[in-house]
N, C-alpha and C positions, 0 to 999 in steps of 0.2 A: 502496500498498500505505500501512493508517495502521495503527500501532507503539501506542499502550495502556498504556502499565506508572504505577502507583500507593505508595507510602506507604504501608507494614505500620498495617496498623491497630492489633496487639501496642503498637507505641512509642506512638501515639497514642495507645491508652487509661492506659498503665503514664505515660508520659512528658509528653502534653498534646500535643508535635509531634514524628518520630523524624527527618526529613526524607527525599527519594524515597534511589532508592535507587541512587543515584552509578552500582553497578561491572553490576548486572543491566543501569542502562541504558547502559551505554560496550562491554557484553561483546552484546548484542542488534544496535545498531547496528553494531560492527563485522565482524557475522555475517552484517550486511542488506549496508554497502557490499564482502566479501569477493565478496559474489553477484552486485555493480554496479549498487550502487543509492546512493543520493542524498538527501542531506537537502533537502528545498525547502518546508516550514510545517515552525512549532512551537508549541507555544502549553503555556501553566502552570497550568492547569485547581486552583481551589477550589471543594471539594466536601465536603458535609454531611457526616457521619459518628454515629453513634446521636444521640443528643442535645442535645451543646454539639459535640463536636469537628468540627472541621472534616481532610480529610485535599486532599494535593494530590497530581495527576498531568500525567503531563507525556501531549501527544499528538503524534503527527510525523506526520509526511506524507511518508511516499520515494516515490521518481522514479526510473525510467533515464534 
């Protein structure tokens, strides 16, 4: 199973960078952990957002 969580777009436009939503990431991983999934691999990706900005995204691979 693969989970993809992206930094918010409004914060990126207004502040230049807003950071990853760590509470959302934690809640999502805790939800899957309760179902028996565990983190196998994680990568942080920088994506281009519109013209000048970049957004961070976390891609987490889960396994049983």
